[in-house]
ChimeraX commands (.cxc) that place a marker at each C-alpha (Angstrom):
marker #1 position -5.07,46.50,5.71 radius 0.5
marker #1 position -1.41,47.52,5.82 radius 0.5
marker #1 position 0.53,47.39,2.56 radius 0.5
marker #1 position 3.98,47.95,4.12 radius 0.5
marker #1 position 6.46,45.32,2.93 radius 0.5
marker #1 position 4.07,43.83,0.38 radius 0.5
marker #1 position 5.20,42.95,-3.12 radius 0.5
marker #1 position 2.81,42.48,-6.03 radius 0.5
marker #1 position 3.63,40.26,-8.98 radius 0.5
marker #1 position 2.12,38.06,-11.67 radius 0.5
marker #1 position 2.83,34.38,-11.11 radius 0.5
marker #1 position 2.12,31.16,-12.95 radius 0.5
marker #1 position -0.32,29.31,-10.67 radius 0.5
marker #1 position -0.89,25.57,-10.87 radius 0.5
marker #1 position -2.50,23.15,-8.44 radius 0.5
marker #1 position -1.50,19.84,-6.95 radius 0.5
marker #1 position -3.88,17.38,-5.35 radius 0.5
marker #1 position -4.03,14.74,-2.67 radius 0.5
marker #1 position -3.92,12.20,-5.50 radius 0.5
marker #1 position -0.83,13.47,-7.35 radius 0.5
marker #1 position 1.18,14.62,-4.34 radius 0.5
marker #1 position 4.47,12.94,-3.48 radius 0.5
marker #1 position 3.78,10.32,-2.26 radius 0.5
marker #1 position 0.47,9.90,-4.13 radius 0.5
marker #1 position -2.65,9.66,-2.00 radius 0.5
marker #1 position -1.18,11.78,0.77 radius 0.5
marker #1 position -1.02,15.32,2.09 radius 0.5
marker #1 position 2.67,15.08,3.06 radius 0.5
marker #1 position 4.66,18.34,2.91 radius 0.5
marker #1 position 8.37,19.15,2.99 radius 0.5
marker #1 position 8.47,21.99,5.55 radius 0.5
marker #1 position 5.46,22.21,7.87 radius 0.5
marker #1 position 4.98,25.73,9.24 radius 0.5
marker #1 position 1.26,26.28,9.83 radius 0.5
marker #1 position 0.04,22.74,9.06 radius 0.5
marker #1 position 1.38,19.25,9.76 radius 0.5
marker #1 position 0.08,18.21,6.32 radius 0.5
marker #1 position -0.96,20.15,3.22 radius 0.5
marker #1 position -4.26,21.90,3.76 radius 0.5
marker #1 position -5.87,25.17,4.73 radius 0.5
marker #1 position -9.05,26.99,3.79 radius 0.5
marker #1 position -7.44,30.18,2.51 radius 0.5
marker #1 position -8.08,32.56,5.40 radius 0.5
marker #1 position -5.38,34.64,7.10 radius 0.5
marker #1 position -5.52,32.28,10.11 radius 0.5
marker #1 position -5.59,29.08,7.99 radius 0.5
marker #1 position -3.77,29.73,4.70 radius 0.5
marker #1 position -3.58,27.05,2.00 radius 0.5
marker #1 position -0.28,25.20,1.60 radius 0.5
marker #1 position 1.67,26.26,-1.48 radius 0.5
marker #1 position 4.73,24.61,-3.03 radius 0.5
marker #1 position 7.57,26.54,-4.63 radius 0.5
marker #1 position 10.62,25.64,-6.66 radius 0.5
marker #1 position 14.19,26.02,-5.62 radius 0.5
marker #1 position 17.60,26.74,-7.10 radius 0.5
marker #1 position 20.16,24.45,-5.52 radius 0.5
marker #1 position 19.40,24.53,-1.80 radius 0.5
marker #1 position 17.63,27.91,-1.94 radius 0.5
marker #1 position 13.83,27.92,-1.97 radius 0.5
marker #1 position 12.29,30.59,-4.24 radius 0.5
marker #1 position 10.39,31.75,-1.14 radius 0.5
marker #1 position 11.32,30.74,2.39 radius 0.5
marker #1 position 9.01,28.32,4.21 radius 0.5
marker #1 position 6.47,30.36,6.14 radius 0.5
marker #1 position 6.25,33.13,3.52 radius 0.5
marker #1 position 2.63,34.24,3.21 radius 0.5
marker #1 position 0.98,34.99,-0.11 radius 0.5
marker #1 position -2.41,36.21,-1.26 radius 0.5
marker #1 position -3.74,34.90,-4.59 radius 0.5
marker #1 position -6.36,37.36,-5.76 radius 0.5
marker #1 position -7.71,35.13,-8.55 radius 0.5
marker #1 position -8.55,32.46,-5.99 radius 0.5
marker #1 position -9.30,34.84,-3.10 radius 0.5
marker #1 position -7.05,32.72,-0.87 radius 0.5
marker #1 position -4.19,33.33,1.51 radius 0.5
marker #1 position -1.41,30.76,1.14 radius 0.5
marker #1 position 1.75,29.82,3.00 radius 0.5
marker #1 position 4.93,28.25,1.62 radius 0.5
marker #1 position 5.25,24.78,3.15 radius 0.5
marker #1 position 6.20,22.48,0.28 radius 0.5
marker #1 position 8.57,21.99,-2.63 radius 0.5
marker #1 position 7.48,21.74,-6.24 radius 0.5
marker #1 position 9.73,19.61,-8.40 radius 0.5
marker #1 position 8.17,20.92,-11.63 radius 0.5
marker #1 position 8.29,24.61,-10.65 radius 0.5
marker #1 position 11.98,25.05,-11.49 radius 0.5
marker #1 position 12.89,28.56,-12.51 radius 0.5
marker #1 position 9.35,29.65,-13.21 radius 0.5
marker #1 position 7.57,29.99,-16.51 radius 0.5
marker #1 position 7.82,32.78,-19.07 radius 0.5
marker #1 position 9.90,34.77,-16.59 radius 0.5
marker #1 position 7.25,34.47,-13.87 radius 0.5
marker #1 position 7.43,32.76,-10.49 radius 0.5
marker #1 position 5.66,29.38,-10.49 radius 0.5
marker #1 position 3.51,28.58,-7.44 radius 0.5
marker #1 position 1.80,25.21,-7.01 radius 0.5
marker #1 position -1.13,25.51,-4.58 radius 0.5
marker #1 position -2.63,22.54,-2.76 radius 0.5
marker #1 position -6.09,21.84,-4.17 radius 0.5
marker #1 position -6.88,19.00,-1.77 radius 0.5
marker #1 position -9.31,16.41,-3.03 radius 0.5
marker #1 position -9.04,13.59,-0.50 radius 0.5
marker #1 position -12.85,13.62,-0.24 radius 0.5
marker #1 position -13.37,13.80,-4.03 radius 0.5
marker #1 position -12.37,11.59,-6.91 radius 0.5
marker #1 position -8.89,11.91,-8.36 radius 0.5
marker #1 position -10.39,13.06,-11.67 radius 0.5
marker #1 position -12.46,15.81,-10.00 radius 0.5
marker #1 position -9.42,17.03,-8.06 radius 0.5
marker #1 position -7.31,17.08,-11.24 radius 0.5
marker #1 position -10.05,18.95,-13.11 radius 0.5
marker #1 position -9.96,21.62,-10.41 radius 0.5
marker #1 position -6.16,21.85,-10.63 radius 0.5
marker #1 position -6.47,22.38,-14.39 radius 0.5
marker #1 position -9.23,24.98,-13.96 radius 0.5
marker #1 position -7.12,27.20,-11.70 radius 0.5
marker #1 position -3.97,26.97,-13.86 radius 0.5
marker #1 position -3.26,30.48,-15.13 radius 0.5
marker #1 position -1.19,33.59,-14.67 radius 0.5
marker #1 position -2.63,35.31,-11.60 radius 0.5
marker #1 position -1.87,38.34,-9.46 radius 0.5
marker #1 position -0.14,37.52,-6.18 radius 0.5
marker #1 position 0.72,39.61,-3.14 radius 0.5
marker #1 position 3.86,38.48,-1.29 radius 0.5
marker #1 position 3.86,39.22,2.46 radius 0.5
marker #1 position 0.24,40.44,2.53 radius 0.5
marker #1 position -1.43,41.75,5.62 radius 0.5
marker #1 position -4.82,40.53,6.81 radius 0.5
marker #1 position -7.96,42.06,5.34 radius 0.5
marker #1 position -8.10,40.84,1.75 radius 0.5
marker #1 position -11.39,39.27,0.63 radius 0.5
marker #1 position -11.45,35.50,1.08 radius 0.5
marker #1 position -13.51,32.63,-0.33 radius 0.5
marker #1 position -12.91,30.17,2.51 radius 0.5
marker #1 position -12.86,26.43,1.89 radius 0.5
marker #1 position -10.77,23.72,0.29 radius 0.5
marker #1 position -10.15,24.54,-3.37 radius 0.5
marker #1 position -11.41,21.14,-4.57 radius 0.5
marker #1 position -14.79,21.71,-2.90 radius 0.5
marker #1 position -15.97,24.68,-4.96 radius 0.5
marker #1 position -13.09,25.20,-7.41 radius 0.5
marker #1 position -13.79,28.85,-8.13 radius 0.5
marker #1 position -11.64,31.40,-9.93 radius 0.5
marker #1 position -12.53,35.08,-9.51 radius 0.5
marker link #1:1,2 radius 0.2
marker link #1:2,3 radius 0.2
marker link #1:3,4 radius 0.2
marker link #1:4,5 radius 0.2
marker link #1:5,6 radius 0.2
marker link #1:6,7 radius 0.2
marker link #1:7,8 radius 0.2
marker link #1:8,9 radius 0.2
marker link #1:9,10 radius 0.2
marker link #1:10,11 radius 0.2
marker link #1:11,12 radius 0.2
marker link #1:12,13 radius 0.2
marker link #1:13,14 radius 0.2
marker link #1:14,15 radius 0.2
marker link #1:15,16 radius 0.2
marker link #1:16,17 radius 0.2
marker link #1:17,18 radius 0.2
marker link #1:18,19 radius 0.2
marker link #1:19,20 radius 0.2
marker link #1:20,21 radius 0.2
marker link #1:21,22 radius 0.2
marker link #1:22,23 radius 0.2
marker link #1:23,24 radius 0.2
marker link #1:24,25 radius 0.2
marker link #1:25,26 radius 0.2
marker link #1:26,27 radius 0.2
marker link #1:27,28 radius 0.2
marker link #1:28,29 radius 0.2
marker link #1:29,30 radius 0.2
marker link #1:30,31 radius 0.2
marker link #1:31,32 radius 0.2
marker link #1:32,33 radius 0.2
marker link #1:33,34 radius 0.2
marker link #1:34,35 radius 0.2
marker link #1:35,36 radius 0.2
marker link #1:36,37 radius 0.2
marker link #1:37,38 radius 0.2
marker link #1:38,39 radius 0.2
marker link #1:39,40 radius 0.2
marker link #1:40,41 radius 0.2
marker link #1:41,42 radius 0.2
marker link #1:42,43 radius 0.2
marker link #1:43,44 radius 0.2
marker link #1:44,45 radius 0.2
marker link #1:45,46 radius 0.2
marker link #1:46,47 radius 0.2
marker link #1:47,48 radius 0.2
marker link #1:48,49 radius 0.2
marker link #1:49,50 radius 0.2
marker link #1:50,51 radius 0.2
marker link #1:51,52 radius 0.2
marker link #1:52,53 radius 0.2
marker link #1:53,54 radius 0.2
marker link #1:54,55 radius 0.2
marker link #1:55,56 radius 0.2
marker link #1:56,57 radius 0.2
marker link #1:57,58 radius 0.2
marker link #1:58,59 radius 0.2
marker link #1:59,60 radius 0.2
marker link #1:60,61 radius 0.2
marker link #1:61,62 radius 0.2
marker link #1:62,63 radius 0.2
marker link #1:63,64 radius 0.2
marker link #1:64,65 radius 0.2
marker link #1:65,66 radius 0.2
marker link #1:66,67 radius 0.2
marker link #1:67,68 radius 0.2
marker link #1:68,69 radius 0.2
marker link #1:69,70 radius 0.2
marker link #1:70,71 radius 0.2
marker link #1:71,72 radius 0.2
marker link #1:72,73 radius 0.2
marker link #1:73,74 radius 0.2
marker link #1:74,75 radius 0.2
marker link #1:75,76 radius 0.2
marker link #1:76,77 radius 0.2
marker link #1:77,78 radius 0.2
marker link #1:78,79 radius 0.2
marker link #1:79,80 radius 0.2
marker link #1:80,81 radius 0.2
marker link #1:81,82 radius 0.2
marker link #1:82,83 radius 0.2
marker link #1:83,84 radius 0.2
marker link #1:84,85 radius 0.2
marker link #1:85,86 radius 0.2
marker link #1:86,87 radius 0.2
marker link #1:87,88 radius 0.2
marker link #1:88,89 radius 0.2
marker link #1:89,90 radius 0.2
marker link #1:90,91 radius 0.2
marker link #1:91,92 radius 0.2
marker link #1:92,93 radius 0.2
marker link #1:93,94 radius 0.2
marker link #1:94,95 radius 0.2
marker link #1:95,96 radius 0.2
marker link #1:96,97 radius 0.2
marker link #1:97,98 radius 0.2
marker link #1:98,99 radius 0.2
marker link #1:99,100 radius 0.2
marker link #1:100,101 radius 0.2
marker link #1:101,102 radius 0.2
marker link #1:102,103 radius 0.2
marker link #1:103,104 radius 0.2
marker link #1:104,105 radius 0.2
marker link #1:105,106 radius 0.2
marker link #1:106,107 radius 0.2
marker link #1:107,108 radius 0.2
marker link #1:108,109 radius 0.2
marker link #1:109,110 radius 0.2
marker link #1:110,111 radius 0.2
marker link #1:111,112 radius 0.2
marker link #1:112,113 radius 0.2
marker link #1:113,114 radius 0.2
marker link #1:114,115 radius 0.2
marker link #1:115,116 radius 0.2
marker link #1:116,117 radius 0.2
marker link #1:117,118 radius 0.2
marker link #1:118,119 radius 0.2
marker link #1:119,120 radius 0.2
marker link #1:120,121 radius 0.2
marker link #1:121,122 radius 0.2
marker link #1:122,123 radius 0.2
marker link #1:123,124 radius 0.2
marker link #1:124,125 radius 0.2
marker link #1:125,126 radius 0.2
marker link #1:126,127 radius 0.2
marker link #1:127,128 radius 0.2
marker link #1:128,129 radius 0.2
marker link #1:129,130 radius 0.2
marker link #1:130,131 radius 0.2
marker link #1:131,132 radius 0.2
marker link #1:132,133 radius 0.2
marker link #1:133,134 radius 0.2
marker link #1:134,135 radius 0.2
marker link #1:135,136 radius 0.2
marker link #1:136,137 radius 0.2
marker link #1:137,138 radius 0.2
marker link #1:138,139 radius 0.2
marker link #1:139,140 radius 0.2
marker link #1:140,141 radius 0.2
marker link #1:141,142 radius 0.2
marker link #1:142,143 radius 0.2
marker link #1:143,144 radius 0.2
view
């Protein structure tokens, strides 16, 4: 795996679900790049949609930026905006990853979003080759 151009940082990770998306009960996203709707299983080829904040008209990360979240063992891609992400938290970038949950109850999806909420290590512009736990986050809801 190439590490050229990669940046490592600690970010505040939260999750949003099918049930609390805008609009609720949807997988709509602001800037489709890889997906037409929020989704992904976390592999290099099918990264999970992640939402970021913005300052004015500037997104914290450009749509299409790839990330690797080591605590979730998932690749992610910026495709959505997070209204609550603002300027980050405690000086850290705030990333809101799509948990999914259309096939689960709203309460189960929210429980997963709460479970993954933490400061986690992130690689910005990762190459392929990192270990992956493929699947929708709401299905297994694991943190490593």
